[in-house]
N, CA, C and O of each residue as an XYZ file, in Angstrom:
356
protein
N     -10.204     14.370      0.723
C      -9.478     13.141     -0.159
C      -8.902     11.690      0.724
O      -8.051     11.433      1.575
N     -10.033     10.906     -0.137
C      -9.760      9.801      0.353
C      -8.827      9.278      0.796
O      -7.847     10.000      0.615
N      -8.457      7.924      1.554
C      -6.899      7.618      1.674
C      -6.569      6.815      1.176
O      -5.365      6.584      1.285
N      -7.550      5.719      0.173
C      -7.224      5.298     -1.115
C      -6.502      6.029     -2.227
O      -5.566      5.529     -2.851
N      -7.218      7.806     -2.540
C      -6.876      8.226     -3.557
C      -5.614      8.931     -2.860
O      -4.765      9.013     -3.747
N      -5.115      9.471     -1.687
C      -4.318      9.487     -1.054
C      -2.578      8.233     -1.377
O      -1.546      8.378     -2.034
N      -2.910      7.574     -0.845
C      -1.672      6.258     -1.170
C      -1.880      6.548     -2.409
O      -1.127      7.444     -2.790
N      -2.843      6.023     -3.480
C      -2.359      6.054     -4.519
C      -1.548      7.018     -5.200
O      -0.833      6.544     -6.083
N      -1.462      8.588     -4.959
C      -0.922      9.535     -5.445
C       0.644      9.254     -4.854
O       1.680      9.296     -5.517
N       0.485      8.908     -3.184
C       1.568      9.052     -2.767
C       2.945      7.876     -3.601
O       4.032      8.179     -4.093
N       2.208      6.420     -3.438
C       3.031      5.613     -4.597
C       3.519      5.691     -5.734
O       4.636      5.334     -6.108
N       2.197      6.437     -6.650
C       2.516      6.857     -7.686
C       3.374      7.891     -8.168
O       3.609      7.800     -9.373
N       3.893      8.819     -7.592
C       4.951      9.847     -7.332
C       5.921      9.217     -7.112
O       6.903      9.463     -7.813
N       6.003      8.404     -6.300
C       7.482      8.174     -5.629
C       7.990      7.372     -6.545
O       9.100      7.493     -7.062
N       6.817      6.156     -6.862
C       7.676      4.976     -7.206
C       7.347      4.735     -9.174
O       8.039      3.948     -9.820
N       6.589      5.287     -9.608
C       6.156      5.626    -11.099
C       5.876      4.661    -11.525
O       6.330      4.385    -12.636
N       4.852      3.544    -10.722
C       4.444      2.960    -11.358
C       4.195      2.144    -12.881
O       4.023      2.997    -13.751
N       4.143      1.023    -13.327
C       3.665      0.721    -14.527
C       1.870      0.074    -14.241
O       0.746      0.240    -14.714
N       2.374     -0.510    -13.447
C       0.586     -0.772    -13.009
C       0.587     -0.287    -11.072
O       1.569     -0.098    -10.355
N      -0.397     -0.236    -10.833
C      -1.021     -0.105     -9.353
C      -2.257     -0.180     -9.074
O      -3.142      0.485     -9.613
N      -2.394     -0.970     -8.242
C      -3.926     -1.349     -8.107
C      -3.953     -0.992     -6.462
O      -2.941     -1.221     -5.801
N      -4.719     -0.627     -6.059
C      -5.233     -0.738     -4.285
C      -6.646     -0.956     -4.043
O      -7.613     -0.335     -4.486
N      -6.582     -2.127     -3.121
C      -8.173     -2.354     -2.930
C      -8.536     -2.041     -1.229
O      -7.804     -2.537     -0.372
N      -9.413     -1.404     -0.941
C     -10.140     -1.502      0.604
C     -10.243     -2.596      0.868
O     -10.289     -3.341     -0.110
N     -10.296     -3.005      1.721
C     -10.616     -4.403      2.094
C     -10.923     -3.948      4.284
O     -10.680     -4.685      5.240
N     -11.281     -3.058      4.282
C     -11.413     -2.029      5.286
C     -13.071     -3.023      5.906
O     -13.216     -3.514      7.025
N     -14.039     -3.047      4.803
C     -15.045     -3.804      4.960
C     -14.854     -5.108      5.745
O     -15.772     -5.319      6.537
N     -13.936     -5.986      5.720
C     -13.623     -7.388      6.367
C     -13.098     -7.745      7.319
O     -12.420     -8.742      7.567
N     -13.517     -6.632      8.082
C     -12.674     -6.500      9.129
C     -13.124     -5.567     10.273
O     -12.504     -5.147     11.250
N     -14.161     -5.408      9.931
C     -15.360     -4.465     10.919
C     -15.752     -5.539     11.977
O     -16.353     -6.594     11.772
N     -15.212     -4.968     13.324
C     -15.750     -5.510     14.240
C     -14.227     -5.452     15.133
O     -14.103     -4.899     16.226
N     -12.981     -6.258     14.280
C     -12.321     -6.841     14.653
C     -11.630     -5.081     15.802
O     -12.066     -3.930     15.842
N     -10.556     -5.705     16.453
C      -9.501     -5.013     17.573
C      -9.578     -3.621     17.322
O     -10.043     -2.599     17.825
N      -8.788     -4.084     16.119
C      -7.974     -3.087     15.585
C      -8.684     -2.673     14.186
O      -7.990     -2.603     13.172
N      -9.725     -2.469     14.154
C     -10.731     -1.614     13.017
C     -11.030     -0.850     13.993
O     -11.571     -1.239     15.028
N     -10.560      0.795     13.634
C     -11.458      1.738     14.816
C     -12.644      1.712     14.299
O     -13.277      2.242     15.211
N     -13.311      1.504     13.587
C     -14.672      1.464     13.157
C     -14.729      3.518     12.142
O     -15.750      4.186     11.981
N     -13.697      3.800     11.827
C     -13.924      4.622     10.893
C     -13.545      4.580      9.246
O     -13.484      5.497      8.427
N     -13.349      3.333      9.125
C     -12.894      3.174      8.069
C     -11.873      3.376      7.361
O     -11.108      4.249      7.773
N     -11.464      2.550      5.894
C     -10.168      2.615      5.306
C      -9.341      2.045      6.423
O      -9.684      2.691      7.413
N      -8.624      1.358      6.701
C      -8.053      0.795      7.583
C      -6.856     -0.135      6.707
O      -5.637      0.027      6.659
N      -7.579     -0.984      6.162
C      -7.104     -2.347      5.356
C      -6.637     -2.064      3.962
O      -7.353     -1.294      3.322
N      -5.887     -2.400      3.545
C      -5.866     -2.144      2.120
C      -4.774     -3.169      1.400
O      -3.564     -3.289      1.592
N      -5.554     -3.768      0.618
C      -4.479     -4.713     -0.505
C      -3.669     -4.006     -1.765
O      -4.100     -3.809     -2.902
N      -2.182     -3.637     -1.147
C      -1.405     -3.213     -2.869
C      -0.761     -4.076     -3.528
O      -0.033     -4.932     -3.026
N      -1.075     -3.854     -5.229
C      -0.659     -5.022     -6.225
C       0.721     -3.322     -7.180
O       0.485     -2.219     -7.673
N       1.419     -3.777     -7.044
C       2.188     -2.506     -8.054
C       3.399     -3.597     -8.599
O       3.818     -4.692     -8.223
N       3.723     -2.594     -9.763
C       4.929     -3.303    -10.430
C       5.372     -1.639    -10.838
O       4.761     -0.692    -11.333
N       6.866     -1.878    -10.306
C       7.829     -0.769    -10.889
C       9.123     -1.200    -10.885
O       9.648     -2.144    -10.293
N       9.807      0.072    -12.034
C      11.319     -0.303    -12.342
C      11.814      0.341    -11.141
O      12.818      1.013    -11.374
N      11.324      0.358     -9.569
C      12.266      1.032     -8.777
C      12.073      0.018     -7.721
O      12.124      0.309     -6.526
N      11.760     -1.655     -8.344
C      11.718     -2.532     -7.407
C      13.027     -3.356     -7.942
O      13.307     -4.358     -7.284
N      13.553     -3.159     -8.652
C      14.407     -3.910     -9.763
C      15.638     -3.773     -8.589
O      15.972     -2.679     -8.133
N      16.253     -5.057     -8.178
C      17.389     -5.533     -7.549
C      17.072     -5.338     -6.446
O      18.103     -5.250     -5.778
N      15.911     -5.174     -5.636
C      15.150     -4.971     -4.633
C      14.562     -6.480     -3.657
O      13.598     -7.052     -4.165
N      15.009     -6.964     -2.591
C      14.450     -7.940     -2.066
C      12.887     -7.674     -1.609
O      12.437     -6.555     -1.365
N      11.993     -9.157     -1.521
C      10.610     -8.567     -1.280
C      10.599     -7.457      0.045
O      10.051     -6.361     -0.076
N      11.103     -7.775      0.994
C      11.764     -7.298      2.214
C      11.860     -5.537      2.203
O      11.354     -4.658      2.901
N      12.904     -5.550      0.877
C      13.187     -4.034      0.943
C      12.228     -3.066      0.188
O      12.240     -1.847      0.357
N      11.076     -3.985     -0.990
C       9.653     -3.271     -1.250
C       9.000     -3.078     -0.579
O       8.376     -2.020     -0.661
N       8.756     -3.987      0.487
C       7.897     -3.784      1.393
C       8.444     -2.388      2.764
O       7.651     -1.718      3.425
N       9.528     -2.337      2.812
C      10.334     -1.099      3.600
C      10.191     -0.175      3.585
O       9.984      0.627      4.495
N      10.348      0.052      1.417
C      10.256      0.714      0.970
C       8.663      1.528      0.971
O       8.771      2.750      1.067
N       7.269      1.017      0.881
C       6.595      1.052      0.635
C       5.298      1.520      1.890
O       4.254      2.170      1.856
N       5.994      0.850      2.823
C       5.816      1.073      4.406
C       6.443      2.097      4.652
O       6.010      2.598      5.689
N       7.903      3.120      3.863
C       8.055      4.022      4.407
C       7.545      5.275      4.247
O       7.573      6.272      4.967
N       6.983      5.007      2.969
C       6.142      6.203      1.933
C       4.791      6.526      2.695
O       4.200      7.597      2.833
N       4.518      5.343      3.112
C       3.230      5.806      3.710
C       3.470      5.722      4.852
O       2.590      4.928      5.184
N       4.128      5.994      5.931
C       4.364      6.281      7.491
C       3.283      7.144      7.951
O       2.581      6.895      8.931
N       3.157      8.387      7.044
C       2.071      9.592      7.904
C       0.763      8.814      7.653
O       0.089      8.870      8.681
N       0.286      8.273      6.907
C      -0.816      7.407      6.252
C      -0.914      6.184      7.971
O      -1.973      6.091      8.591
N       0.017      5.633      8.292
C      -0.286      4.606      9.310
C      -0.157      5.657     10.067
O      -1.103      5.491     10.837
N       0.611      7.115     10.550
C       0.131      7.184     12.189
C      -1.463      7.976     11.941
O      -2.015      8.354     12.975
N      -2.258      8.249     10.492
C      -3.113      8.594     10.592
C      -4.456      7.619     10.900
O      -5.655      7.883     10.806
N      -3.901      6.632     11.225
C      -4.740      5.593     11.196
C      -4.890      4.294     10.158
O      -5.580      3.288     10.324
N      -4.121      4.597      9.159
C      -4.397      2.807      8.516
C      -3.009      2.127      9.671
O      -1.915      2.409     10.158
N      -4.223      0.917      9.595
C      -4.042     -0.569     10.243
C      -2.737     -1.298      9.122
O      -1.517     -1.331      8.959
N      -3.682     -1.670      8.706
C      -3.033     -2.982      7.740
C      -2.811     -2.621      6.096
O      -3.503     -1.867      5.413
N      -1.868     -3.241      5.768
C      -1.194     -3.399      4.601
C      -0.982     -5.096      3.491
O      -0.321     -6.031      3.943
N      -1.427     -5.147      2.575
C      -0.810     -6.686      1.955
C      -0.564     -6.068      0.736
O      -1.356     -5.420      0.051
N       1.284     -6.475      0.403
C       2.242     -6.387     -0.649
C       1.932     -7.104     -1.812
O       1.522     -8.258     -1.685
N       2.079     -6.543     -3.075
C       2.355     -7.762     -3.538
C       3.117     -6.630     -4.850
O       2.625     -6.024     -5.802
N       4.483     -6.744     -4.317
C       5.403     -5.498     -5.666
C       6.042     -6.049     -5.827
O       6.800     -6.760     -5.167
N       5.802     -5.747     -7.194
C       7.212     -6.615     -8.448
C       7.890     -5.469     -9.129
O       7.560     -4.283     -9.111
N       8.891     -6.035     -9.727
C       9.369     -5.252    -10.690
C       8.781     -5.882    -12.123
O       8.104     -6.906    -12.210
N       9.279     -4.870    -13.420
C       8.544     -5.808    -14.501
C       9.593     -7.427    -15.004
O       9.060     -8.403    -15.532
N      10.491     -7.376    -14.809
C      11.277     -8.737    -14.781
C      10.827     -9.542    -14.468
O      10.932    -10.592    -15.101
N      10.020     -9.441    -13.211
C       9.570    -10.505    -12.124
C       7.780    -11.113    -13.171
O       7.284    -12.190    -13.501
N       7.562    -10.214    -13.257
C       6.321    -10.688    -14.614
C       6.083    -11.393    -15.659
O       4.991    -11.315    -16.222
């Protein structure tokens, strides 16, 4: 399973998002020291979920990083996160 699909599955199951968009930006980092050359290392995540209601931006990002901890251990290097609750939009 591709990393993007796996991340989508993990976040969808845990956060039941109203909207989720994950963009693979790995090709923008080819040649950088942290880019391992194996692809699928850098992503942008845009997600809207009720689970983020009454949580700070930091708490939302920590939650997502925690859910993706195994992916970071397996070579995921960087994610950019835009996490919102429905009341934020």
